[in-house]
N, C-alpha and C positions, 0 to 999 in steps of 0.2 A: 912309292909313286906309280902310278899305273902307266904303262906305255901306251903312246898315244898313235893311233893308226892314220891320222889326219891331222891337219893344222885347221881344219873347218870347226868353228865352235860348236855347231849344231851336233856334227857326229862325234865330238868329245863328249856332248852334254848326253846324249843317247847311249854311249857307252856306260857313261854312270848311272843312268837313268831310265834305260830303255825297255825296262819290265813294268807290269803295272804294279806290282808288289813293292816297288822301292817308293813310287809315288804315294802310293796309298797309306805305307806306314808312315812317311814324312806327313801326309796331310793328318793322320790321327795324332801325330806328336803335336801338331799344331793345334789341333781341337781339344787335347785332353792334357798339354804340357808335358807329361811325364806317363810312361806306362812300365809296366811289368811285363816279362816275356809272354806269360799267358792272358795277358790284357790284350793282345795282339790277335788273339784266336778266338771268335771271327775278330776281324777288323770292323769297325763301323759299317752299317748298311749292310750287312749280312755278307761281306765279303770274307773268304775262310782260305788262307794259303795252308798248305801241308807243312808240318812242323819243320821238315829239312828245308824248304824254300824259304821259311821265315827266318830259321835261322841263319841261311846263308845271305839273304838279303840284308838282315840285321848287323852281320859281321862285316858285308861289303860298304854299308853306310858309317859304320863306325870306322872302318879303316881309311875310309876317304875324307874323315873329318867332318860330316854333317851330322852325327848323332854321338851322343856320349854315352858309355856303359859305366855304371859306378855301382857298387855294392850297396843292397838295401840295408839302411840304417838298422832296420830291425830283425832282418832275417839274412843272415851271411850267406845262404846257399841261392838267394835270389838278387836279381840285379833290377836298376832302374836305368830305364832310357830315356834321354832328352835330346832335345836339339842343341847343336852348339851354335855360336854366333854366324858360322859359314852355314850351316843346316836353315837357320832364321833369315838369312838373306834371299832365299828362295820363296819366300812368302809371297811379294808380288807375281813372280812367274807362276805358281801354282794357283792362286786366287784369279789369275788372268785365263788360265785355262778353264776353271771350274765356272767362273762368268760366262765364257765362251760357249761351254756345252749346256749350260742351263737356257743359254739363248737361242743355241743353234741346233740341238738334239732334243727332239719333243720327249716327254715323259721323263725328264731329268730335272733335278733342283739343283740350287747352289747353296752354298754353306759360307759364312764370312769366316776366312781363317783368322786367329788370333795372334798377335805378334810375339 
């Protein structure tokens, strides 16, 4: 369990998702349902984290229970990442952020996240 700096829900949310890569990993898991490690490089729409950042953020999301990591059924050297029920519960939050950005930030587009 991660130590909390504050009782504020927004502070604690930002401690878990306060970097762009975590939210983009979550977005891609909503869009594609499951991914192998290499599928995240690059993330959709051309964003590309360094391999060490990607590995760190995936581990963080797995440790917090938002993402599951399972052995690939056909290649034991690979893993498949999927959203857990806890991770799926973030869909309305992320969709609201995406919709807001599409409405208020010129030159951006929106995409509907699947449950």
